[in-house]
N, C-alpha and C positions, 0 to 999 in steps of 0.2 A: 632371468626373466621371472617375474613374480606370477604365481597362479592366482587369478582374480576370482573372488567370490561374488555373490549378489550384492546389490545396493538396495537397502530398505529405507523407505521414506515414511516416517510417521507423520501423517497429516495430509489430507487430500483437498486443500483449498488452493488458492492461486499459486502460492509458492511451491507447495509440494507437487502439484500437477505440472507446473511449468518446468520445474527441475527434472521431473521424470522424463518429459518430452525432450528436453535439451540433452540429457544423458543418453537417451536412446538414439538421438540423432548423432551424437559424437562417438558413442561406443559401439553402436550396432547391436544386433540381437544376441550376440554371444554372451554378453554379461546381463543376466536377468535384473530387471528393475521392478521392485514391488512397492506399491503405495498402499498403506493401511490407514483407514479412517472409517469409523462407523457412519459418518455423514454420507459416504458413497452409496449407502442404501437408499437415500432419499433422492429420488429422481422423478421429475426434474428438481433442480435446486429451488429453494423457497426464500433465499436471501433477498430481502426487500431493498437493500442499499444499492448505491451506485458509486462508482469510483472514477477519479480523474487519472487516466493512464497517460503519463508523459511520453514525449516523442521517443526517448531512448527505449522505454519499456514497450511501446508499440512496435518498435523495430525488433525487439526480442520476440514478441508474439508472431510477427511476420516470419522471422527466421525459423521458428519451430512449427510453422504451418497452421497456427490457430487464428490468425487475425482475419483471414478471409471469411471465416464463419460468423464473425460479429461485425464486420465492416459496415454492412448496410444499416445497422442499428446504432452504430457508434456516432455520437454527436461531436464534431470538431469544435473546440473552443477557439473562436476566431479573434476575440479580443477580450481584455479584462480591465475592469475599472475598480479602483480602490477609493473608498470614502472613509471619513472619520468624523463622527458626530455623536451627540447624545440622543437617547431614544426619543425625547420630546422635541427635538429640533424639527422645524418645519421643512428645512431643506438639507440635503446631504451633498455638499460640494465635493467634486471629484478632485483628488489630489494627485492621482497617479493613473496612467492609462498605458496598458501594454498591448501592442499589436501581437497577433497570435501565431506568427510563423517563425520557426527557427531556420527554415530554408524555404525557398520559393515553393509554394504548394504543400508545405509540410507544417501543419499546426503544431504548436508546442504541446498540446494535450488533446485527448478525446475523452468524453464522458461515456462510460459503458455501464449498463446495469449488471450488477454482480452475478445474478442468476444466469444471464445470457452467456457471460464469459466462462463461468464455472462449467455450465453444460457443454459449451464448445470444447473446453479442455478435456472433459471426460470422454466425449465422443472421439476426439483426436487420439487420446491415450489408448482407448480400446482399439482403434484402427491400427495403431503402431505396435500392438501386442504387449503393452505394459500390463503387468499383473496387478489388477485393482482388487483389494480385499476390503470388504465392509466390516472391518473389525479393528481393534486397538492393537498397539504394541504394548503387550502386557509387561514384559521384562526383557532384559538382555544381559549377556555375560561377555564383557569385553576382555580380550587377551591380546598379547603382543602379535600373535599370528592371525587373529580374526575375531569376529564378534558373532555370537549365537543370539539370534533375535527370536523371542517367543511371542507369538501373536495371541490375541484374545480367544481365537478358535482352537488353541492348543498346538498349532503347527509351529515348528522350529525351523528357522532359516539360517544356514551358515553363510555369513556375509563378510564382505571386506569393510563395509562402511554403513553406519546408520545415521540418517539425517533427521534431526528434530525440526519438523515444520508444523508442530502441534499447538501453536498459538501462544498468547501471552501467559497463560497458566500452564505452561508446558510441563507435563509429567516426566518427559524424558530429560529435560534440563534439571528438574528436581532430583531425579534418580541419580544423575551424574554429580550431584552436590555442587552444582555451579550456582554461586550466589548472584544476586542482582543488586545494582545500585540505582536508586531513584526515589520517587515519591508520588503520592497521589495529589492531584490538583483538586481544589474545591470547586470543580466545574464538571458539568456533564454536557455531552454533545447530543442535541436533539436532532434526529434524522427523520425527514418526511419528504415524500414526493408531492409536488403541487402541480395543478393545471392552471393555465392563465389564458385570457382572451387573445392577447397579442403574441406575435412571434418574438422570441428572444434574440433571433438573428445570430445565434452562436456566441452571445456575450455572457461572460461570467462576471459576477459582481461580488466583491468582498467589502461588507460594511463593518467597520470597526466601531463597536458600541462598548460602553463601559464594562459590561459583563463579559465581553469577548466577541469574537468575530461572528458575523451572520453572513454565511456564504450562499450565494444563489448560483447554482451550477447547471448549465443548460443540458437537457436531455432531448432525444429525438421527439419531434412534434412540439406542440405547445405545452411542454412540461419542463419542470426544473426540479433538481434535487437540492434540498436545503440541508446544510450542516450549521446548526444554530447553537452557539455556546452560551450557557447560563450557569450561574451558581447552582450547585447540586440541589439545594432545597427549592429554588425557583424552578428548575427544570422539572422536578418531581411534581410541583404544583401545576405547571403548564400542561404536562401530558395527561394529568388527571382531569382536566377541564372537560366540560361538555363540548360538543362540536361547535356550537354557536360561540361559546366563550373562547375556545381555541382559535376560531376564525378571527375574532377581534384582536387577539394577541399577534397572530400571524400578519394580519393586514397592517397593524401599526408598524411592524418591522419591515415587511416586504414592500409596502407602498402600493400605488395604483398605476405605476408607469407601464405595466404590462396588462392593464385592465383588471377585471375581477379575477381574484385568485381563490382557489379552494384546495384543501387537502385531498389527495387521492388515496391515501392509505393512513393507517393509524400511526401517529407519531411515537417514536421510541427514544428513550434516553440512555446513553452509554456513558458511564463514569470515565473521566479522562485521567491519564497518568503518564508518567515518564519513567522508564527504566532501561538500563543497558546491562546485559549479562557481563560479569567480570571476565569471562572467557567465552569465546565463540566456539571453542572446541574442547574435547576431552578425548580419552583413548578411543579411537575409531568412531567418534561421534562429532558431528558438526551441527551447529544451530543456524537456522535461517529464519528470516521474517520476524514475526512477533515473538517467537521463542528466543530470539537474540536481542530484540530491542522494541520498545514501544515509545512513540513520540507524540507530541501534541499535534492535532490536525490543522493547526493554524496555517501551515504552508502546504497542506495537501500532499505530503510526501511519504506517509506511513507505508502504504502498500508498495509504492515505487521503491522505497528503501529495501523492502523484502525481495523485490524482483532483481535489484542490483546484487543482492546476496546470491540469488539463484545464478545469475550470469557469471559471477566470479567463481563460485564453487564448481559449476559445471565446467568452466574453462580449466581450472587447475586439475580437476579429476581427469578430464579427457587428455590433457597434456601429459599427465602422469602415466596414463594407460599407454599412450603412444611411445613413451620412453621405457616401457616395461617395468614401471615402478608399482609398488603396492598402493592401491587406491586409497586405503585408509591409513597410510603411514603418517607418522607425526610431522615429517617435513612437508608433506603434501598439504596437510591441514593447516600447518603454520603459515604457509603461503596464502591460503584463503583468509586466515585471520588478519594477517598484516595488510592485505588488500582492502578489507572492509572495515577494520576497526576505526581508523582515523576518520574516514568519511562519516561513519555512524556517529562518532563523538562530536564531530563538527556540526552535523545536522541537529543533534540534541541541544548543543549550546545555542544554535541559531533559533530553534523553535522556542526554547525556554526564554530567551531574550526577547523575542517578538511577543510572546504571551505576556511577559512582565511589562513590556513597553506599551502594549495596546489594551490589555484587559484591566483597566483601572480608571478611576475618576479624577486623576490628578490633572489640573489645568496646566501646570508647568510641563509635565510629560507630554500632554496633548500638543502644546505649542511646539515643543522640540521635535516630536515625530512628524507633525504636519510640515514644518520647515524642511525636514529631511526628505519626506515624500516629494515635496515640491522641487527640491534640488535634483533628485533622481529623475523626475519627470522631464526636466529640462536638459538632461544629459543623455542623449541617445546611445553613446557607447556603453555607458553604465547600465542602461535599461537592457541593451542587447546581451550584456554579460549576465545580468540577473535572469533573463529568459533562458539562456543556454544552461545556466546552472540549474534552474527549476526543471528544465527538460532533461536533465541527466547527461548532458553532453560535454561536461568539462572534467578535467583530471584524467586519471588513467582509466579509460573506459573499456570494459570487457568486450570481446568481439561480438557477442550476441546483442549488446546494446548499440552496436554500430550497424546491426542488421546482417552481420556476417554469420554464416553457418559454422559450427564447430568442426 
């Protein structure tokens, strides 16, 4: 029987907090779980973005006890339409329509404002006795028998496992000398919340324009979150416009189908990239979320991929504990890597292919993709498969993503 040390999680956003709650649920209070992130000092969260939480990840939040705290403000996506047109086209014909349920009464996704969910996870973590530290992981010393983690406040924690959940520019990944493979896109995603006169009725829209997708994602009330892809230089120009000039650009893309539309916050642009870490693990270290992979937002799967990492890592760690194994042993971490690496690579290939296929001005490619969309729309079994894949319900699904407690 191995003597278990603490588990330290560097990063207190969605992935880090969800993992902490899942581990506390499965391991109990005997094994300390520490989350370190300077952002934990900012309460409440100020993150202005919103995220589509697919059905499998909603089940995870239900299983760890966090969903009830945001349920009333989560907007179910009841259906989704896909169009393909040029910016100057007078009409945008619908090529593909998805009904929103993966099971009766269970939408394939919900839109949730990031700050609401982060705050709910922090409150739940505190209630569960998870040790939240508003500081960094400054350094660590990994050995065969354990890992000593030094925090920014000078404290040292003797741990069995360190988890890097510290984002795309992960310092922990860098310290472990784990290289990444990928590239920068000449694209930025403009994010802004808008209000509109008419009710969206839970409909999400993805308009494929030559510069990239323009996604309208429904929020509670007569509001929507926009994820708007442009070339980097164009995105920089757009967010620098005056309110009146920005409104003109917005209306040209959004249209008037929901009545008058206006920006409710300041638009922000985020450069888009793709990369995958060459390894998801090192000695007593596991990468999750953006520390392990970053993909194009064209399929809305980035955060959900990170939550799948959480579900898989929590399951292998809890299973190891029940077998009396060392939680940070290489064979335990190898199981996590095998589970997640293929799915991550497959999603990267899919999003890169979609971006190439849809973010261009080629008339030939536009004809090919529109024929393909039309064929899918006329094949209900294929549409159902795509919905289940998008909802995270295909393949070897971890227990938390089925809504089962560890």
